[in-house]
VOGU-3710 file (C-alpha; in Angstrom, 3 decimals, decimal comma):
1> xxxxxxxxxx> 13,570/-8,886/-15,999  13,675/-9,596/-11,910  16,965/-11,285/-11,307  14,754/-13,961/-9,726  13,671/-15,000/-13,405  17,029/-15,313/-14,481  18,884/-17,418/-12,215  17,621/-20,604/-13,207  19,017/-20,237/-16,416  22,138/-20,122/-15,146
11> xxxxxxxxxx> 24,429/-22,722/-16,035  27,125/-22,334/-13,349  28,874/-20,286/-11,083  27,987/-16,755/-10,772  30,102/-14,073/-12,889  29,421/-11,377/-15,713  29,938/-14,134/-18,312  26,955/-16,718/-17,022  24,824/-13,848/-15,775  24,660/-12,552/-19,494
21> xxxxxxxxxx> 24,478/-15,944/-20,912  21,350/-16,510/-18,692  19,870/-13,124/-19,578  20,040/-14,087/-23,480  18,555/-17,626/-22,161  15,658/-15,985/-20,227  14,731/-12,882/-22,711  13,657/-15,609/-25,557  11,728/-17,431/-22,980  7,524/-16,731/-24,146
31> xxxxxxxxxx> 6,361/-16,406/-20,522  8,968/-14,156/-19,296  7,746/-10,968/-17,647  9,289/-7,992/-18,246  10,195/-4,971/-15,820  7,611/-1,885/-17,448  9,900/0,950/-18,559  8,778/4,484/-16,599  8,521/8,117/-17,931  10,773/10,327/-15,872
41> xxxxxxxxxx> 6,878/11,997/-14,693  6,270/8,765/-13,466  9,365/7,920/-11,551  8,914/11,950/-9,990  5,952/10,721/-8,919  6,887/7,460/-7,478  10,110/9,715/-5,623  7,278/11,947/-3,624  5,313/8,393/-2,631  9,019/6,917/-1,320
51> xxxxxxxxxx> 9,738/10,340/0,657  6,249/9,947/2,276  6,964/6,546/2,976  10,002/7,359/4,743  8,751/10,140/6,465  5,994/8,141/8,127  8,303/5,026/9,034  10,496/8,044/10,546  7,161/9,286/12,516  6,648/5,948/13,818
61> xxxxxxxxxx> 9,819/5,126/14,849  10,235/8,680/17,002  6,898/7,848/18,669  7,886/4,439/19,560  11,372/5,732/20,816  9,248/8,291/22,805  7,204/6,002/24,379  9,812/3,465/25,056  11,990/6,322/26,882  8,999/7,223/28,749
71> xxxxxxxxxx> 8,377/3,720/30,122  11,748/3,471/31,588  10,254/6,104/34,391  7,505/4,080/34,916  5,024/6,226/32,775  2,896/4,888/30,075  1,773/6,557/26,782  -1,282/5,350/25,606  -1,479/2,946/22,259  -1,888/4,550/19,054
81> xxxxxxxxxx> -0,535/7,494/17,189  -3,375/9,951/17,736  -3,585/9,276/21,586  0,127/9,509/22,180  -0,009/12,560/20,629  -2,235/14,096/22,699  -1,463/12,940/25,725  2,298/13,658/25,305  2,276/17,709/26,053  0,290/16,989/29,135
91> xxxxxxxxxx> 3,245/14,548/30,534  5,754/16,784/29,675  4,166/19,422/31,439  3,540/17,717/34,634  6,088/18,425/37,236  5,190/15,686/39,594  5,410/12,572/37,678  8,975/12,307/38,363  10,338/12,885/35,365  14,356/14,239/35,594
101> xxxxxxxxxx> 14,685/17,647/34,127  17,593/16,435/31,434  14,961/13,544/30,481  12,088/16,105/30,014  14,273/18,376/27,878  15,691/15,868/25,716  12,002/14,023/25,287  10,693/17,562/24,561  13,153/17,992/21,629  12,051/14,481/20,091
111> xxxxxxxxxx> 8,447/15,460/20,279  9,333/18,282/18,371  10,883/16,797/15,655  7,887/14,300/16,007  5,326/17,377/15,299  7,715/18,256/12,459  7,294/15,277/10,688  3,696/15,802/10,643  4,610/19,130/8,801  6,353/17,085/6,696
121> xxxxxxxxxx> 3,914/14,542/5,921  1,148/17,055/5,421  3,360/18,757/2,835  3,582/15,644/0,671  -0,003/14,550/0,915  -0,834/18,152/-0,547  1,435/17,463/-3,192  -0,053/13,951/-3,753  -3,667/15,630/-3,493  -2,624/18,193/-6,502
131> xxxxxxxxxx> -1,020/15,811/-8,405  -4,015/13,681/-8,125  -6,181/16,242/-9,272  -4,309/16,852/-12,745  -4,059/13,206/-13,662  -6,426/12,326/-15,538  -6,355/8,545/-14,612  -6,087/8,941/-11,641  -9,343/11,047/-11,329  -11,287/8,255/-12,935
141> xxxxxxxxxx> -9,810/5,971/-10,414  -10,822/7,829/-7,354  -14,575/7,465/-8,301  -13,832/3,753/-7,376  -15,132/3,509/-3,440  -11,809/3,023/-1,477  -9,642/4,578/-4,182  -8,307/7,816/-2,833  -5,537/10,128/-3,869  -2,455/7,899/-2,485
151> xxxxxxxxxx> -4,103/4,848/-4,221  -4,477/6,554/-7,323  -1,348/8,257/-7,743  0,532/5,331/-6,980  -1,124/3,310/-9,466  -1,054/5,559/-12,596  2,554/6,133/-12,141  3,866/2,411/-11,554  1,957/1,143/-14,579  2,881/2,243/-17,877
161> xxxxxxxxxx> 0,179/0,374/-19,543  -2,406/-2,013/-18,040  -2,705/-3,945/-21,190  0,265/-5,360/-20,346  -1,676/-7,510/-17,890  -3,819/-10,092/-20,054  -6,640/-10,167/-17,249  -7,650/-8,353/-14,087  -6,859/-11,428/-12,050  -3,126/-11,281/-13,495
171> xxxxxxxxxx> -3,028/-7,763/-12,379  -4,182/-8,909/-8,974  -2,023/-11,375/-9,089  0,815/-8,648/-9,508  -0,156/-6,608/-6,435  -0,112/-9,873/-4,410  -3,942/-9,831/-3,628  -4,361/-13,067/-5,020  -4,286/-16,676/-3,150  -1,184/-18,494/-2,774
181> xxxxxxxxxx> -1,595/-22,151/-4,445  0,008/-25,450/-3,691  -1,681/-27,570/-6,410  -0,603/-31,448/-7,481  -2,284/-34,168/-8,832  -5,043/-32,043/-10,313  -6,219/-31,136/-6,674  -5,929/-27,342/-6,348  -5,057/-25,964/-2,874  -5,099/-22,547/-1,986
191> xxxxxxxxxx> -3,987/-20,718/1,169  -3,298/-16,803/2,373  -2,982/-14,088/-0,200  0,695/-14,235/-1,495  1,591/-10,816/-0,391  4,016/-11,214/-3,589  4,731/-7,996/-5,759  3,473/-4,024/-5,526  3,395/-3,603/-1,577  2,846/-0,014/-1,440
201> xxxxxxxxxx> -0,339/-0,341/-3,931  -1,438/-3,496/-1,595  -1,394/-1,406/1,578  -2,917/1,265/0,197  -6,131/-0,632/-1,452  -5,855/-2,720/1,900  -6,773/0,768/3,790  -8,879/1,993/1,064  -11,135/-1,236/1,907  -10,875/-1,044/5,708
211> xxxxxxxxxx> -12,337/2,603/5,348  -15,286/1,679/2,992  -16,585/-0,927/4,980  -16,023/1,161/8,360  -18,654/3,051/6,862  -21,302/0,861/5,020  -23,277/-0,297/7,948  -26,485/1,825/6,850  -26,142/2,006/3,253  -27,848/-0,430/1,121
221> xxxxxxxxxx> -26,414/-0,067/-2,457  -25,116/-3,149/-3,998  -21,292/-3,068/-3,063  -22,464/-2,408/0,698  -24,451/-5,180/1,014  -22,219/-7,714/-0,719  -19,772/-6,795/1,913  -22,238/-7,372/4,701  -23,338/-10,787/3,529  -19,463/-11,203/2,949
231> xxxxxxxxxx> -18,743/-10,237/6,602  -20,847/-12,382/7,779  -20,114/-15,584/5,926  -16,310/-15,204/5,928  -15,255/-12,576/8,771  -14,319/-8,900/8,317  -10,473/-9,684/7,359  -11,367/-11,649/4,611  -13,724/-9,165/3,570  -11,321/-5,827/3,490
241> xxxxxxxxxx> -8,709/-8,267/0,984  -11,851/-9,269/-1,260  -12,923/-5,681/-1,611  -9,304/-4,945/-2,052  -8,944/-7,846/-4,586  -11,825/-6,415/-6,405  -11,100/-2,780/-6,282  -8,005/-4,127/-8,061  -9,488/-5,525/-11,240  -11,964/-2,674/-11,338
251> xxxxxxxxxx> -8,669/-0,660/-11,603  -7,443/-2,719/-14,452  -10,529/-2,297/-15,846  -10,574/1,049/-16,149  -7,131/1,618/-17,289  -6,981/-0,823/-20,078  -10,634/0,440/-21,493  -10,553/4,003/-20,844  -14,227/3,645/-19,213  -15,380/5,775/-16,136
261> xxxxxxxx> -17,025/3,988/-13,112  -20,640/2,911/-13,140  -21,736/2,530/-9,823  -24,573/0,475/-10,728  -23,186/-1,347/-14,148  -24,540/-4,807/-14,971  -22,928/-6,851/-16,974  -24,884/-7,883/-20,004
//
């Protein structure tokens, strides 16, 4: 159980005895949610995901550090990772930009570290791609538009059994893709998406949804037409979240039923 579900049942100050009593009380409640037990293989895949996330975070920090240090000398790098990495070599090789030799040497070492981090991330990506092709459930999930190797392997490694969720909406809520609710007196009030739950899967689903929307302009399939109509009514960002939530529900449906994804499926 998550500790936040135990805290309301603790009667007094926090100590081991009161915590144990609160756990015993919480575990008897019918609506208490429990953490799914993962296999060692699932934990190993998640280990790769966490390492990859750390590598990406470290690379972003180094690029921002490089950008900040260059700005101290009046040299402004372009925004974005790809433009920055494209121009950094020109900046370091430009002998007339007023960059001191010591700073040039130190920043060159930092640039070499960024390139090494790129190689490390590429190796992690290749390992994920190889794992995705070995995992039966992951291969089925990748047939959904917007679900790639990273999302598919993260879902399969995190969700031990989709039947632990009674509905697809419950699964989407666990990821954090449903609106916040503050309802009282029979009047429902919905806000923005909650962003509670599985952050890594939610981020991957949103990035995948962005990729799908970016390439749907000239398509006439049902999903693309639905997306374009939704963008006209509600805007780009809401359409991204709507598609990510829809993909989350499709993931739950495929995992709990064991069926294949059908592009033109019509419910009867």
